[in-house]
Structures are given as C-alpha cells and as structure tokens.
N, C-alpha and C positions, 0 to 999 in steps of 0.2 A: 464357670467361676474358677479362678486360678487357685492353685494350692498355695498355702503359706510356706515359704521356705524357712529353713532354720536360720539362715542368715538374716532374713527379713524380720523374723521375730526377735532376734538378738539386737538388731538395729533399733527396733522399737523400744526394747528394754533400756538400751543405752540412752536413747533420746529422752525417755522419761526421767531417768536419773540425772542426766546433764541439765535438763530444763529446770528441774527442782533446785539443783545446786546453783545454777546461774541466777535464778530468780532470787535466791537467798542472798547471794553476793550483791546483786544490784540493789536489793532492799537495804542491805547494810551500808552500801556506798551512799545512798540517799540520806540515811540517818547521819553518817559521818560528815557529809558535806553540810547538812543542815546545822549540826552542832558547831562545825568550823566557822560557818557564816556568823554565828553569834559570838565567836571569840573576839577578844578585844585587840589582840596584837598579831602581826603577821607570823611571828615565831612561836605562837601558842602551840601547845601539844596537840590540840584538836586539829589545827590546820596541818601540822606535820603528819598526823595519823591519816587524815583524809587523803593527802597527796600520796603517801606511801601505798595505801590501799588502791587508789586509782591507778597508779603505775602497775601494781601487781595484777589487777583485773585486766588491764590492757595487755600485759605480757602473756597472760593465760588465754587471751582471746575472748574474754567474757564481754568486754566492751571494745569498741574500735580505738586504736591508739590516738587518732585525731580527736575523738570524743573525750578521751582522758585528758589530752593536752588542753582542749578547750575548757573543760571543767576546772582544771588546775589554774589556768590563766584567769578565768572569771573569779574564782575563789580568792586568789591572791590579790587581784585588783580590788575586789569588794572589801576585803579585810584591811587593806592598806589605806583606803580612802578615809578621810576624817569623818567623824560622826556628825550628823546634821546638827547645826546650832553651835558647833565649836568654831573658834576663830582660827583661821589658818595662820601658820607662823610667818609666811611671806607677806601677809597683808598687814604690816605694821603702819601706824599713822606716821605721816611724813612731817 
C-alpha cells in the first residue's frame, strides 16, 4: 500500500472545497435562470442578473463558456417570445 503524500492530501482538501463551492454556484445559477424565465420582459432585472452570473461562472471555469452562451441564448429567446394566447403584432387583419 502506497503512502499518502502531503501533496496528495492537500489536493484532496482543495478538491473538496472547490467541489462544494462549485456546486453552490451551479445551484444558484439554476435558481437565477428559473426566476429569469418567469420574467415578463427581456430587460428585466432577473434576466440581467442571470446573464451576469452565467458569464461570471464561465469566466471562473465553473461551467464551460459554451454552456453559458447556450443558456443565455435560450433564456433570451424564451423571454422574448410572446406569451401563449397573445396576438402577435405582425398578424393584423387585412
């Protein structure tokens, strides 16, 4: 059985701390995106906060940059589309 090196034990401690922090950030992102989806307008503060946190998480390496871009794109498209049952502005009777 191999001895445990000091560097190996330190790496384990670091991994535990980083995993806990990353999991908390991912959970917060899910909550922010969920709240932003329920927002009524594309410029709502919930949407802007979600986009800001997605960018921050991508910059810090918590989520992949492409995953952040995909989430932001889907969020903005979902918020921008008209609510079901509403009449689109372009479809006026001729």
